[in-house]
Each structure stands twice: as structure tokens, then as C-alpha cells.
C-alpha positions in Angstrom: 5.9 52.1 21.5 6.1 50.5 18.0 7.3 53.5 16.0 10.5 52.2 14.5 9.0 49.1 12.8 6.1 51.2 11.5 8.5 53.9 10.3 10.6 51.3 8.5 7.5 49.8 6.8 6.4 53.3 5.7 9.9 54.1 4.4 9.9 50.8 2.5 6.6 51.6 0.9 7.9 55.0 -0.2 11.0 53.4 -1.7 8.8 50.7 -3.5 6.6 53.4 -4.8 9.5 55.4 -6.2 11.1 52.4 -7.9 8.2 50.3 -9.1 7.0 52.4 -12.0 7.1 50.7 -15.4 7.5 54.1 -17.1 9.4 57.2 -16.1 8.0 60.5 -14.8 9.7 63.5 -16.2 9.2 67.2 -15.8 7.5 67.4 -19.3 5.5 64.2 -19.0 5.6 60.4 -18.8 7.6 58.0 -20.9 7.0 54.3 -21.2 10.0 52.0 -20.6 9.0 48.7 -22.1 7.4 49.7 -25.4 10.5 50.4 -27.5 10.9 53.4 -29.7 7.8 55.0 -31.3 7.5 53.9 -34.9 8.6 56.7 -37.2 6.2 57.6 -40.0 7.6 57.3 -43.6 7.5 60.3 -45.8 5.3 60.3 -48.9 7.4 60.3 -52.1 5.9 62.5 -54.9 8.7 61.8 -57.4 6.6 59.4 -59.5 3.4 57.5 -59.4 5.1 54.2 -58.5 7.2 55.9 -55.8 4.1 57.5 -54.4 2.2 54.2 -54.4 5.2 52.5 -52.7 5.3 55.3 -50.0 1.5 55.0 -49.4 2.0 51.2 -49.0 4.8 52.0 -46.5 2.6 54.4 -44.7 -0.1 51.7 -44.4 2.4 49.2 -43.0 3.6 51.9 -40.6 0.1 52.4 -39.3 -0.1 48.7 -38.4 3.2 48.9 -36.4 1.8 51.8 -34.3 -1.1 49.7 -33.0 1.0 47.4 -30.7 3.1 50.4 -29.7 0.1 52.4 -28.5 -1.5 49.3 -26.9 1.7 48.9 -25.0 1.7 52.5 -23.9 -1.8 52.2 -22.6 -1.1 49.0 -20.7 2.1 50.4 -19.2 0.4 53.6 -18.1 -2.5 51.7 -16.6 -0.1 49.6 -14.6 1.8 52.7 -13.3 -1.5 54.4 -12.4 -2.6 51.3 -10.5 0.7 50.9 -8.7 0.7 54.6 -7.6 -2.9 54.3 -6.5 -2.3 51.1 -4.6 0.8 52.5 -2.9 -1.0 55.6 -1.8 -3.9 53.6 -0.5 -1.6 51.4 1.5 0.3 54.3 2.9 -3.0 55.9 4.0 -4.1 52.7 5.6 -0.8 52.3 7.4 -0.9 55.9 8.6 -4.5 55.5 9.9 -3.5 52.3 11.8 -0.5 54.1 13.2 -2.5 57.1 14.4 -5.2 54.8 15.9 -2.5 52.9 17.8 -0.9 56.1 19.1 -4.4 57.4 20.1 -5.2 54.2 21.9 -1.9 54.3 23.8 -2.5 57.9 24.7 -6.0 57.2 25.9 -4.7 54.3 28.0 -2.0 56.5 29.6 -4.6 59.2 30.2 -6.9 56.8 31.9 -4.1 55.5 34.2 -3.0 59.0 35.1 -6.6 60.0 35.9 -7.2 56.9 38.0 -3.7 56.7 39.7 -2.9 60.4 39.6 0.6 59.4 38.6 2.4 59.1 35.2 3.5 55.6 34.3 7.1 54.9 33.4 8.0 55.6 29.8 8.2 52.5 27.6 11.7 51.7 26.3 12.5 52.7 22.8 13.7 49.9 20.5 
């Protein structure tokens, strides 16, 4: 039977899935790992008209810095979603192939038992 290699492959896929995320899943949500810190918005300064105008200019500049940050978040999240989906699909495929192989082996043994009326020797475990 080929259980140990298949089990090793399945375990490897599980480990890959757990360590391949770009971001980090936490109890309260998801956090990107490669986008840096979220840009902090400046406060508006109402002390004078020039100070207010300067703070509005700083706010406009801040808004421009948020664009690449949020583009990075979206890209990283999409990569994580794809990796999770691909990993689950591969695990489902591997499981289906494993079950089909076991069923084929069981059917072959059943056929031999029915035709010979005797159980064949058990294959050696590796």
C-alpha cells in the first residue's frame, strides 16, 4: 500500500499552506506583512489660516501616500486568497486520488477473494 508517501505529501501541503501566507491571520482579522505601516492622517490645524492651509496641503499629500498602501493590501490579500484556494484544491485532488487508489485496491482484493475464496497475503508496510 502507498499510504506513507501520500501521507507525507499531504502533511507537506498542510505545512506549506500554513506558512505560505503573505499576510497574517489573527483572531480579529487579517494583517498584511509586506505593505508597511498604514499612513497616519495628519490633523487639521485651526490656529490660523496659513496653518490651516498647510494642514490641508499635508492632508492632500497624505491621501496620495494611502493609494500605494491600499493597492499593496489588495494585492497581498488576493495572493493569500489564491494560495489558500490553490492549496485546498490540491488537497482535495490528492484526497480523491488516494481514495480512488484505496477503492481500486479493495476492489481487486475483493475480486481475488471471490474468485479464489481465500484472502491474499497482506502487502508489506513501508
